[in-house]
C-alpha positions as CSV (number, residue, x, y, z in Angstrom):
1,M,-10.9,22.8,3.5
2,A,-11.7,23.6,-0.1
3,E,-12.9,20.7,-2.3
4,G,-9.9,19.0,-3.9
5,A,-7.5,20.4,-1.3
6,F,-6.0,17.1,0.0
7,G,-2.9,16.3,2.0
8,S,0.2,15.2,0.1
9,P,-0.4,12.0,-1.9
10,V,0.5,8.5,-0.7
11,T,1.0,5.8,-3.3
12,V,-0.6,2.4,-2.3
13,A,0.1,-0.7,-4.3
14,L,-1.6,-4.0,-3.8
15,T,0.1,-7.1,-5.1
16,G,-0.6,-10.8,-5.2
17,A,0.0,-11.8,-1.6
18,S,-2.8,-12.9,0.8
19,G,-4.0,-9.9,2.9
20,A,-5.8,-7.8,0.4
21,Q,-7.9,-6.5,3.3
22,Y,-4.9,-4.7,4.7
23,G,-4.4,-2.7,1.5
24,L,-8.1,-1.9,1.0
25,R,-8.4,-0.8,4.7
26,L,-5.3,1.4,4.3
27,I,-6.8,3.2,1.4
28,E,-10.0,3.8,3.5
29,A,-7.8,5.2,6.4
30,L,-5.8,7.5,4.1
31,V,-9.0,8.8,2.6
32,A,-10.4,9.4,6.1
33,A,-7.2,11.3,6.9
34,N,-7.8,13.6,3.9
35,R,-4.8,12.4,2.0
36,E,-4.8,12.0,-1.8
37,V,-4.3,8.3,-2.6
38,W,-2.6,7.0,-5.8
39,V,-3.5,3.4,-6.3
40,M,-2.1,0.5,-8.3
41,I,-3.4,-3.0,-8.2
42,S,-1.6,-5.9,-9.8
43,K,-3.3,-8.6,-11.9
44,A,-2.6,-11.1,-9.2
45,A,-3.9,-8.8,-6.5
46,H,-7.3,-8.5,-8.4
47,L,-7.5,-12.3,-8.1
48,V,-6.7,-12.2,-4.4
49,I,-9.2,-9.5,-3.8
50,S,-12.0,-11.5,-5.5
51,T,-11.0,-14.6,-3.5
52,E,-10.6,-13.0,0.0
53,T,-13.2,-10.3,-0.1
54,E,-16.6,-9.5,-1.5
55,A,-15.3,-6.4,-3.3
56,K,-15.8,-6.2,-7.0
57,L,-13.1,-3.9,-8.4
58,P,-12.7,-3.4,-12.1
59,A,-9.2,-3.4,-13.6
60,Q,-9.7,-0.3,-15.9
61,P,-8.1,2.6,-14.0
62,E,-11.0,5.1,-14.3
63,R,-13.6,2.6,-13.3
64,L,-11.4,1.4,-10.5
65,A,-11.1,4.9,-9.2
66,E,-14.8,5.3,-9.3
67,A,-15.4,2.0,-7.4
68,L,-12.8,2.8,-4.7
69,T,-14.2,6.4,-4.4
70,E,-17.6,4.9,-3.7
71,R,-16.3,2.2,-1.4
72,C,-14.2,4.6,0.7
73,G,-16.5,7.6,0.7
74,A,-13.7,9.6,-1.0
75,R,-14.2,13.1,-2.5
76,P,-14.0,13.6,-6.2
77,G,-10.4,13.4,-7.4
78,Q,-9.1,12.1,-4.0
79,I,-8.3,8.6,-5.4
80,R,-6.3,8.2,-8.6
81,C,-5.6,4.8,-10.2
82,F,-2.9,3.8,-12.7
83,A,-2.6,0.9,-15.0
84,R,0.2,-1.6,-14.7
85,E,2.1,-0.3,-17.7
86,D,1.2,3.4,-17.5
87,W,4.8,4.7,-17.9
88,M,3.5,8.3,-18.1
89,A,2.0,8.1,-14.6
90,P,3.7,10.5,-12.2
91,V,4.8,7.6,-10.0
92,A,7.1,6.5,-12.8
93,S,9.4,9.5,-12.4
94,G,11.3,11.0,-9.5
95,S,10.0,14.4,-10.6
96,G,6.4,13.4,-10.2
97,A,6.2,10.7,-7.5
98,P,4.9,11.5,-4.1
99,S,7.0,11.3,-1.0
100,A,5.7,8.0,0.4
101,M,4.8,4.6,-1.1
102,V,3.3,1.5,0.6
103,I,3.1,-1.9,-1.0
104,C,0.4,-3.6,1.0
105,P,0.2,-6.6,0.7
106,C,3.6,-7.2,-0.8
107,S,4.1,-10.5,-2.6
108,T,7.5,-12.1,-2.3
109,G,7.8,-11.8,-6.1
110,T,7.3,-8.1,-5.8
111,L,9.8,-8.0,-2.9
112,S,12.4,-9.7,-5.1
113,A,11.7,-7.4,-8.1
114,V,12.1,-4.3,-5.9
115,A,15.2,-5.6,-4.2
116,T,16.9,-6.2,-7.6
117,G,15.6,-3.1,-9.4
118,A,13.6,-5.1,-12.0
119,S,11.0,-2.4,-12.8
120,N,9.0,-4.7,-15.0
121,N,5.7,-3.0,-14.3
122,L,4.6,0.4,-12.8
123,I,4.4,-0.9,-9.2
124,E,8.1,-2.1,-9.4
125,R,9.1,1.1,-11.1
126,A,7.4,3.3,-8.6
127,A,9.2,1.5,-5.8
128,D,12.5,1.8,-7.6
129,V,11.8,5.6,-7.9
130,A,11.1,5.8,-4.1
131,L,14.4,4.1,-3.4
132,K,16.6,6.1,-5.8
133,E,15.0,9.4,-4.6
134,R,15.5,8.4,-0.9
135,R,11.8,8.6,-0.3
136,Q,9.7,6.6,2.1
137,L,8.9,3.1,1.0
138,I,7.0,0.6,3.2
139,L,6.6,-3.0,2.2
140,V,4.1,-5.2,4.0
141,P,4.9,-8.9,3.2
142,R,2.5,-11.7,4.2
143,E,4.3,-15.0,3.8
144,A,5.3,-17.9,6.1
145,P,7.7,-19.4,6.4
146,L,10.3,-17.2,5.0
147,S,13.1,-18.6,2.9
148,E,16.7,-17.3,2.9
149,I,15.9,-15.6,-0.4
150,H,13.1,-13.7,1.2
151,L,15.2,-12.7,4.2
152,E,18.1,-11.6,2.0
153,H,15.8,-9.4,-0.1
154,M,14.3,-7.9,3.1
155,L,17.7,-7.1,4.4
156,S,18.8,-5.6,1.1
157,L,15.8,-3.3,1.1
158,T,16.2,-2.4,4.7
159,R,19.8,-1.3,4.0
160,L,18.5,0.8,1.1
161,G,16.2,2.6,3.4
162,A,12.9,0.8,3.0
163,V,10.8,-0.3,5.9
164,I,9.7,-4.0,6.1
165,L,6.5,-4.1,8.1
166,P,5.2,-7.7,8.1
167,A,1.5,-8.3,8.3
168,A,1.9,-9.9,11.7
169,P,-0.7,-8.3,14.0
170,G,-0.2,-8.2,17.8
171,F,-2.8,-9.2,20.4
172,Y,-2.0,-6.9,23.3
173,H,-5.0,-4.7,22.4
174,Q,-7.3,-7.8,22.9
175,P,-8.8,-7.9,19.4
176,Q,-12.4,-9.0,19.2
177,T,-12.8,-9.2,15.4
178,V,-10.8,-9.8,12.2
179,E,-11.2,-6.1,11.5
180,D,-9.4,-5.3,14.8
181,L,-6.4,-7.4,13.5
182,I,-6.5,-5.6,10.2
183,D,-6.6,-2.2,11.9
184,F,-3.6,-3.1,14.0
185,I,-1.4,-3.4,10.9
186,V,-2.9,-0.4,9.2
187,A,-2.3,1.7,12.3
188,R,1.3,0.7,12.3
189,I,1.6,1.8,8.7
190,L,0.0,5.1,9.4
191,N,2.3,5.6,12.3
192,Q,5.3,5.1,10.0
193,L,3.8,7.6,7.6
194,G,3.3,10.1,10.5
195,I,-0.5,10.3,9.9
196,E,-2.8,10.7,12.8
197,H,-5.5,8.1,13.3
198,R,-7.9,6.6,15.7
199,L,-7.8,3.0,14.7
200,M,-6.2,1.9,17.9
201,P,-4.4,3.6,20.8
202,R,-0.7,3.8,20.9
203,W,1.2,1.8,23.5
204,G,0.8,3.4,26.9
205,E,-2.2,5.5,26.0
């Protein structure tokens, strides 16, 4: 495949919930699947990343793209990053946004904003675009316990066509490491996106 010829873009947004490892691993997996990846990381997510991982990711979009490209072994141009208020980014419009978006991890604040159409930043706007255009939107919350507010927002989003995929790994594959647990969730996301992977076998294989 010619350089720069990637599969259709997938938008990945990381917000301020625990579980930054899921989002970072998802980006790696999408790169490995030769998909173009459009990335947005909230201010709170940068704090979570620095707390939960050893990754040092700059906030400035161009430098962030360079850091993620090196981290994931991506090809030039395969990863694009957008600032939190870059309203000219393609994800801000139905005419420019790709067909799939994943918010991983998804904070309950972001969950609320998306469910109510707040669109206060680019992540929320991109999710709003996905909903209004009837495109694939996957939210990966990591919160426990869940309040009635959280559950109502999840139900509202499900009725609007979004997929709620909690970061709740299973154990039937007999995980041996934390990475195995992370890959379980990332594999489920990739399954939803219809992207082939070898992170773990499907049930019955």
